[in-house]
C-alpha positions in Angstrom: 4.3 -5.4 -4.8 3.8 -1.7 -4.0 0.2 -3.6 -1.6 2.2 -2.5 1.4 5.1 -2.0 -0.3 3.5 -5.2 1.0 4.2 -3.1 -0.8 1.8 -1.7 -2.5 -1.4 -2.1 -4.1 -1.3 -3.3 -7.6 -4.6 -2.9 -9.4 -6.6 -6.1 -9.9 -5.0 -8.0 -12.9 -7.1 -8.9 -15.9 -6.9 -12.4 -17.4 -6.7 -11.4 -21.0 -3.3 -11.2 -22.7 -3.1 -7.4 -22.9 -0.8 -5.1 -21.2 -1.9 -4.4 -17.7 -1.5 -1.0 -16.1 0.8 -1.2 -13.2 1.8 2.5 -13.3 -1.3 3.7 -11.4 -0.4 6.7 -9.2 -1.3 4.9 -5.9 1.5 2.4 -6.7 4.1 5.2 -6.8 3.1 7.7 -4.1 2.9 6.1 -0.7 1.5 9.4 0.8 -1.6 9.1 -1.3 -2.7 5.6 -0.2 -5.7 5.1 2.0 -5.3 1.5 3.2 -4.6 0.5 6.7 -1.2 -0.6 5.6 -0.4 2.8 4.2 3.3 3.4 3.8 4.5 6.8 5.2 7.9 8.2 6.2 8.8 7.2 9.7 7.9 9.7 12.3 10.0 10.9 15.2 8.9 9.3 18.5 7.3 11.8 20.9 9.2 12.8 24.0 8.0 10.6 27.0 6.0 12.5 29.5 7.0 12.5 33.2 5.6 9.7 35.3 2.3 10.4 36.8 0.8 9.1 40.0 -2.5 8.5 38.3 -2.8 4.8 37.6 -3.0 3.9 33.9 -5.4 1.4 32.4 -3.7 -1.8 31.3 -5.7 -2.1 28.1 -7.2 1.0 26.4 -8.9 1.4 23.0 -6.8 4.0 21.2 -8.5 4.3 17.8 -10.9 2.7 15.3 -10.1 3.0 11.7 -12.4 1.9 8.9 -11.1 1.8 5.4 -13.0 1.3 2.1 -11.5 0.5 -1.3 -13.1 -0.4 -4.6 -11.1 -1.3 -7.7 -12.7 -1.5 -11.1 -11.0 -2.2 -14.5 -11.8 -2.4 -18.2 -11.9 -6.2 -17.9 -15.1 -5.9 -15.8 -13.2 -7.2 -12.7 -14.1 -5.6 -9.3 -12.6 -5.9 -5.9 -14.3 -4.2 -2.9 -12.8 -4.1 0.6 -14.3 -2.7 3.8 -11.7 -3.0 6.6 -12.1 -2.0 10.2 -9.0 -1.9 12.5 -9.2 -1.6 16.2 -6.0 -0.4 17.9 -5.4 -0.9 21.7 -2.6 0.6 23.8 -1.1 -1.4 26.6 0.2 0.1 29.9 3.8 -0.2 28.7 3.2 1.7 25.4 3.0 -1.4 23.2 0.0 -1.7 20.8 -2.4 -4.5 19.9 -4.3 -4.4 16.6 -7.4 -6.4 15.8 -8.1 -6.3 12.1 -10.9 -7.8 10.0 -12.5 -7.0 6.7 -15.3 -7.8 4.3 -13.8 -8.4 0.8 -15.9 -9.1 -2.3 -14.3 -10.1 -5.5 -16.0 -10.5 -8.9 -14.7 -11.6 -12.2 -16.3 -12.5 -15.6 -17.0 -16.3 -15.9 -16.5 -16.8 -12.2 -19.0 -16.8 -9.3 -18.4 -13.9 -6.9 -16.2 -14.7 -3.9 -16.4 -13.3 -0.4 -13.4 -13.1 2.0 -13.3 -12.3 5.7 -9.8 -12.0 7.1 -9.2 -12.0 10.9 -5.8 -10.9 12.2 -4.3 -10.1 15.6 -1.2 -7.8 15.6 1.3 -6.5 18.0 3.6 -3.5 17.8 6.4 -2.7 20.2 10.0 -1.3 20.5 13.2 -2.9 21.6 16.1 -0.5 21.8 16.2 1.2 18.4 14.1 -1.4 16.7 10.4 -1.0 16.1 8.8 -4.4 15.6 5.4 -5.2 14.1 3.9 -8.7 14.1 0.6 -10.0 12.8 -1.0 -13.4 12.3 -4.5 -14.6 11.5 -6.8 -16.5 9.2 -8.7 -15.9 5.9 -12.3 -17.2 5.7 -14.1 -17.6 2.4 -17.7 -18.4 1.5 -16.8 -21.3 -0.7 -13.1 -22.0 -0.2 -11.0 -23.6 2.5 -9.6 -21.4 5.3 -6.1 -20.1 4.8 -3.5 -18.7 7.2 -1.8 -15.3 7.0 1.3 -13.8 8.6 3.3 -10.6 8.5 6.3 -9.1 10.3 8.3 -5.9 10.0 11.3 -4.5 11.8 12.2 -0.8 11.4 15.5 0.9 12.6 16.7 4.5 12.3 20.2 4.6 11.0 20.6 8.4 11.8 18.2 11.3 12.5 19.2 14.9 12.5 16.8 17.5 13.9 16.1 21.2 13.4 15.9 23.5 16.3 12.1 23.1 16.4 12.6 19.3 16.6 11.4 18.6 13.1 13.4 16.2 11.0 16.2 17.8 9.0 17.6 14.6 7.5 17.3 10.9 8.4 17.7 7.4 7.1 15.4 4.5 8.1 15.7 0.8 7.1 13.0 -1.8 7.3 12.9 -5.6 6.9 9.6 -7.1 5.8 8.1 -10.6 5.7 4.6 -11.6 4.7 2.7 -14.8 3.8 -0.9 -15.4 2.8 -3.4 -15.9 0.0 -2.7 -13.9 -3.2 -5.9 -11.9 -3.5 -5.6 -10.5 -7.0 -8.6 -12.2 -8.6 -11.3 -14.9 -8.1 -9.4 -17.3 -10.3 -6.2 -16.9 -8.2 -8.1 -17.6 -5.0 -10.0 -20.5 -6.5 -6.6 -22.0 -7.4 -5.6 -21.4 -3.8 -2.4 -19.5 -4.7 -0.4 -18.3 -1.7 2.7 -16.1 -1.7 5.5 -15.6 0.7 7.3 -12.3 0.2 10.4 -10.8 2.0 12.6 -7.9 1.5 13.5 -4.4 2.7 12.5 -0.8 2.5 14.7 2.3 2.8 13.6 5.8 3.4 16.1 8.6 3.2 15.1 12.2 4.1 17.9 13.9 2.2 16.8 17.4 3.3 13.5 18.9 4.6 12.2 19.0 1.0 13.8 16.0 -0.7 13.3 12.3 0.0 14.1 9.0 -1.5 12.2 5.7 -1.0 13.4 2.3 -2.2 12.2 -1.2 -1.8 13.3 -4.7 -2.8 11.1 -7.8 -2.7 11.4 -11.5 -3.5 8.4 -13.8 -3.6 7.8 -17.5 -3.5 4.5 -18.9 -4.7 3.0 -22.3 -3.9 2.7 -23.0 -7.7 6.4 -23.0 -7.9 6.8 -19.4 -9.3 9.4 -16.9 -8.1 9.3 -13.1 -8.4 11.6 -10.1 -7.8 10.5 -6.4 -7.4 12.6 -3.3 -7.2 11.0 0.1 -6.7 12.7 3.6 -6.4 11.1 7.0 -5.9 12.8 10.4 -5.6 10.6 13.3 -4.6 11.2 17.0 -4.1 8.7 19.5 -2.6 8.5 23.1 -3.7 6.0 25.1 -1.8 2.6 23.6 -2.4 3.9 21.4 -5.2 6.0 18.2 -5.4 7.8 16.6 -8.3 8.9 12.9 -8.3 10.4 10.3 -10.5 9.5 6.6 -10.2 11.1 3.4 -11.5 9.6 0.0 -10.9 11.1 -3.3 -12.2 9.1 -6.6 -11.8 9.8 -10.1 -13.1 8.8 -13.7 -12.6 10.5 -17.0 -13.3 7.5 -18.0 -15.4 4.3 -16.5 -16.8 1.5 -18.4 -14.9 -1.3 -16.0 -15.8 -3.3 -18.5 -17.8 -2.9 -21.4 -15.4 -2.9 -19.6 -12.0 -4.8 -16.4 -12.8 -2.3 -13.7 -11.6 -0.3 -11.2 -13.6 3.2 -12.6 -13.8 5.4 -10.9 -16.4 8.7 -12.5 -17.2 10.0 -8.9 -17.5 8.4 -5.6 -16.7 9.7 -2.1 -16.4 7.7 1.0 -15.5 9.1 4.6 -15.3 7.3 7.9 -15.0 7.4 11.4 -13.9 4.9 12.9 -11.4 3.7 16.3 -10.4 1.4 17.0 -7.6 -0.2 19.8 -5.5 -1.5 19.8 -2.0 -2.8 22.5 0.3 -5.0 23.2 3.4 -7.9 24.8 1.6 -9.7 25.4 4.9 -8.4 24.8 8.5 -10.5 21.5 8.4 -9.9 20.5 4.8 -6.7 19.4 3.1 -6.7 18.3 -0.6 -4.0 16.8 -2.8 -3.9 16.3 -6.6 -1.3 14.5 -8.8 -0.8 13.2 -12.3 1.8 10.9 -13.7 3.1 10.3 -17.3 5.5 7.6 -18.3 6.2 4.4 -20.2 6.0 0.7 -19.4 7.6 -2.3 -21.1 5.9 -5.6 -20.3 7.4 -8.8 -21.8 9.0 -6.6 -24.6 5.7 -4.8 -25.4 5.9 -1.0 -25.0 3.0 1.2 -24.0 2.3 4.6 -22.5 0.9 5.1 -19.0 -0.9 8.0 -17.5 -2.5 8.4 -14.1 -4.6 10.9 -12.2 -5.4 11.0 -8.5 -7.1 13.2 -5.9 -7.4 12.8 -2.2 -9.0 15.1 0.5 -8.9 14.8 4.2 -11.6 16.4 6.3 -11.0 17.0 10.0 -14.5 16.6 11.4 -13.4 17.1 15.0 -10.0 16.9 16.9 -10.5 13.2 17.2 -12.4 12.3 14.0 -11.0 12.4 10.5 -12.3 11.4 7.1 -10.3 10.6 3.9 -11.8 10.4 0.4 -9.9 9.6 -2.7 -10.3 8.7 -6.4 -7.7 7.6 -9.0 -7.8 6.8 -12.7 -5.0 5.0 -14.5 -4.7 4.3 -18.3 -2.4 2.4 -20.6 -2.4 3.3 -24.3 -0.7 2.3 -27.6 2.3 4.6 -28.2 1.6 4.7 -32.0 -2.2 5.0 -32.2 -3.1 6.3 -28.8 -5.7 3.5 -28.5 -6.6 2.7 -24.9 -5.3 -0.8 -23.9 -6.4 -0.9 -20.3 -7.7 1.3 -17.6 -8.6 1.0 -13.9 -10.4 3.2 -11.4 -10.1 3.2 -7.6 -12.4 4.7 -5.0 -11.0 4.9 -1.5 -12.2 6.2 1.9 -11.2 6.0 5.5 -12.8 7.1 8.7 -10.6 7.3 11.8 -11.8 7.9 15.3 -9.3 8.5 18.1 -10.1 8.1 21.8 
């Protein structure tokens, strides 16, 4: 799934047998996501500073990041997430993350459900490998406790630098594993559906203005279902604009939407084109806009998909930043133009560095 390209955040899936819009822009542009698991191109590690005689603290609070997301769709289903993440730095440069959240899910014909996840994470480096590990529990107001786990290993294959130390071209590979409750709807959680996903990501900086991102996932569900996902994105920047093409294929061994409550197409293909614009409007304000237009084929049924998204970042001070975003995605009948499905997403993120 493009939830972290865990991956990615699929919009909440409706239970009715109508095409569901999975071509929302946040699913195809990792740079526009505002979750704590945001996917972004790997960054070059800073040059280590010379050793100082000043003793360093063994455990320092480095940043606090609070994210907000609210998904709403035409099936009157809503998912709302408030997620604070505390990041600590150890004396050896490794990082510890403490993550929690307050999630509220609502769905017609079901009582609202509240979820509070607690997760402890570690991030470090061994040779050329960057390693991220996290494990915790999910608490619910009226369901049994569940376990969650995730792991990721990143490795640069090659990195070529410009004279100013910016990246000229590079290739990064990642291996990903995650397990936990499948939080797409109240019905899915009431059925205690869990998923274990694994796969890899690749990011290729072809030149300073052109990049390719690809991912592959396989998933095993505790109801016996099996899924595969393939996502590819090619992007080129031209001044303040960017152009991209996206292709996403997704299929399950069986369609368990009626029994288990989650969108599980036997075959699904989405492809679209994207154009976007971004600029520093003021020294403290950066805004980005994008739109997508494409097609999707779900279980043999064809429909059109359009998406619109905006995101602005406000630099309140050198150590405080605020992100605000909004997206709208629509699916429509190709012959009549009739709207089949739509979803809206509000996002926000406040980050404080110490």
